[in-house]
N, C-alpha and C positions, 0 to 999 in steps of 0.2 A: 466449457470452460475448464475441464480437466484437461483436455488437449492443450489449450491455452498455458496452463501451469506447468505442464511436463515442456513445453516448447522452450518457454522463459527461462525454466531451470537449466535446461540444456544448453541454451544460448550464454548464460550467465556462468556455466562452469567452463564452457569452451573459451569463452572470451577471457577469462580470469586465466587460463593455461597460455592462449597466446599473449596476453598483456604482460604477463609475470615476466616473459623474456624480452620484452621491447621496452621503449621510454613511455609505456602508459602506466598509469596508478589506477587502482580501483578498490571498490569495497563489495563484497557478498554478505549480507546479513539476514539472519533470522529474527522475525519480530514476533512478539507475543504483546497482545494488549487489547485494548477495547475499543467499541465503535459506538458511539451514542447517537440515535436517529430521532431528530426532533418533530418528525411530523406527525400530526394527530392519528394518521393512518397507523403509524406503527406504534405510538404511544396508546391507543384506544384498544389495542389488542395484547399489550403488556409486552410487547416485542421489540423495545425501544434501545435496549441495551445488549448488543450484541459482543461475544467473544470473538476475538479477531486473532488471525495469524498470517504471517506475510514473507515474502522474499524481496528483499531491498537490494537493488544493484544499481552501481554508478559507476563509470568508465572515463578517464580524462588523460590525454594526452599532454604532456607536460607544457608545449605551448598555448592550450584553452584555458581561457579564462573560467570556464564552467566544466562541471562533468555532465556528461548526457546519462540520463536516470530512466531506468524502467522498473517499476515497482508492482507486484503482484499481492494483492490482498484478499482474503476471503473472511467473511464473519457470518455468524448467525446466532439466532435466540428462538426459543420456543416458549409457547405457554398452552400447555395441554395439547390439543391438536394443531392448534395453529403454529406455523412456523416460517419464519423469515430468514433468507440467506442473500448475502450480497458478495460479489465478486468484482473487484475493482482491478484494471491495468492502468497504472498512472504514467505516462510518458512525458518526459520534460528534461528539464536542466537543474542543476543543483550547483549552487556557490558555496565552497568550505573555505574558513580562513583557520589554518595552523595557529595555535595559540599555547604555546609551551607543550603541556602534557595534554591539551584538550583541543578538540575540534569543532567549533559551532558552525552551522550550516542552515542554509535556506534554500527551499526549491518550489519548483511549480511547473504546470504545464496541462496537458488535456488528461481528460478521464474517460475510459470506456467502462462503464458501470452496468453491471447485469444485477437485476434484483429478482428473487422468487418470494412468492407468498404463497403459503398453501395450508388448506384447511380441508381434513378429511379428504376427499376426492377431487376438490376443487383446487385448482394451482393456476396462476398467472405469472408468466416469466417475460420480463422484459429488457431489454439492453437500450442504453442512451449514451450519447456524448455529453462530457460535462468538464468540469475544471477541479484543479487541485492546488495547494499549496502546504508546504509543511515548513518546520523548523526543529532542530534539535541539536545534540553535542554528543561527542563520544571522545573515548580514550583508546589509543590503541597501544597496548602492551607490547613488550620487546618482541615477543614470537609471531608478531602479527594480529592478535587476536584483538578484534574490536569489542567494546562494551558501551553501549550508549541509550539515551531515551530521546523520543521523539513525540511531538505532536502535528496533527495534520488536519487540514477539512477539505473534504471534496463535496462537489454540487453537481447535482443533475436532477431532471424532473422526468417522470414518465406518466402514462395513465393508467392504472389499475382497475379495470372494470367501470370505466368512466369517470375515474376520480384522479386528479392530479396529486400525485404522491413523490416527495423528495427522496430520492434514493441514496444521496451523499450523507455526509455527517461529520460529526468531530470524531477523531482518532486520537488515541494516545497510548504509547507502548514503551516496552524496552526492548533491546536488541542485543544479539551477540553474533560475531560474524567475523570475516579475515579481510585483512587491509594486505595490498601488495604494492 
């Protein structure tokens, strides 16, 4: 997953550099927030409220009705020796509506979610395909700086040691980034 984070980061930066000189617009934002895991498997261990960090990227050619979106999110929580971590790659589309100083948006698509639960020397790591949807609003300052908030829900299920466990969840956070 660390390799995936590096690849997405490099693609985001190279795409932003290319798009800045063409008829593309886009955003690269850094998100800080939380992810709430509602499945009993997370709640019973006291690791259901994850701190989350992410990179949000979208790119839109001027004739396209929507932006292509690639978001990478990583969350974790721990309770003593018990630790839970998720990494999500959310791919899809986002629709933005420019409204004076603010830009509301909605988006959705497929999610590739990796979850890891570890306790002492035991660890279970699973990756599943799921879905996600998001909504948010941001403003872009004169220098191209984005400031915004976002909520999102992702869904996928996996099997941890013979138990079906939901590895998506409710996400909420704020972000800062760059618009070109």
